[in-house]
C-alpha positions, 0 to 999 in steps of 0.5 A, spaced: 067 758 295 062 763 299 057 767 295 060 774 293 058 780 297 056 784 291 055 783 283 055 787 277 053 785 270 057 788 264 054 788 257 060 786 253 067 783 256 073 779 253 079 776 256 081 771 261 078 771 268 082 775 273 082 777 280 085 783 284 084 789 288 079 794 285 081 801 283 075 805 282 075 812 279 070 817 277 075 820 271 076 817 264 083 813 263 088 814 258 094 809 258 098 814 254 096 820 257 094 819 264 099 813 266 107 813 267 108 807 262 115 806 266 112 805 273 105 804 272 103 810 276 097 815 274 102 821 273 097 826 269 097 832 274 090 833 277 087 826 275 083 824 281 088 818 281 094 822 281 100 818 284 096 811 284 099 805 281 095 801 277 099 795 276 095 788 277 089 792 279 082 791 277 081 799 274 074 801 274 073 808 270 067 811 266 070 812 260 076 810 256 080 816 253 084 816 247 085 813 240 090 809 236 096 810 240 092 809 246 090 802 244 098 800 242 100 803 249 096 797 253 101 792 249 107 796 251 105 796 259 103 789 259 110 787 256 113 792 261 109 788 267 106 794 269 099 793 266 092 792 270 089 785 270 083 788 268 080 795 265 072 796 267 069 801 263 062 804 263 064 806 255 070 804 251 071 804 243 073 799 238 081 801 238 081 800 246 078 794 245 082 791 240 089 794 244 086 790 250 085 784 246 092 784 243 095 785 249 091 779 252 088 784 258 081 783 260 076 789 258 069 790 259 064 795 257 057 797 260 055 796 267 049 795 272 049 797 277 054 803 277 060 801 280 060 806 286 054 803 288 057 796 290 065 797 289 070 801 293 077 802 292 081 796 295 076 791 295 078 784 292 074 783 286 073 777 280 072 779 273 069 773 269 068 776 262 064 769 259 059 770 264 059 778 264 059 778 271 064 782 276 063 780 283 066 783 290 069 777 294 072 781 300 071 788 302 077 793 303 079 794 311 
């Protein structure tokens, strides 16, 4: 296996190792209010990712938005097979972490460096929670 093109360290991480296409946002994310929970499309009007499908993606967002209802929404989208493979947050909260764990979704919090410095939407990345590491494996064309 070749060396990663770039790496990010995370402060906290849970879940299985996953690989997938990155979707990098400068806006917070709520699975309840930003997402069409039947299609996997970001549907909130005016959201910077409006129209983007997050199914099977590695989603980078500065903050998790929402409370208890947003936490259970992770299980809902996982059950419907439209969930992202991983949620990579700058800041999250215990309810979001609990929801992700219940849904068996990989979730991380805190990062160094900032994803905008090393990851672009479309890059192929690996998230390794046990190592608290995100690696860019392939650049988007």
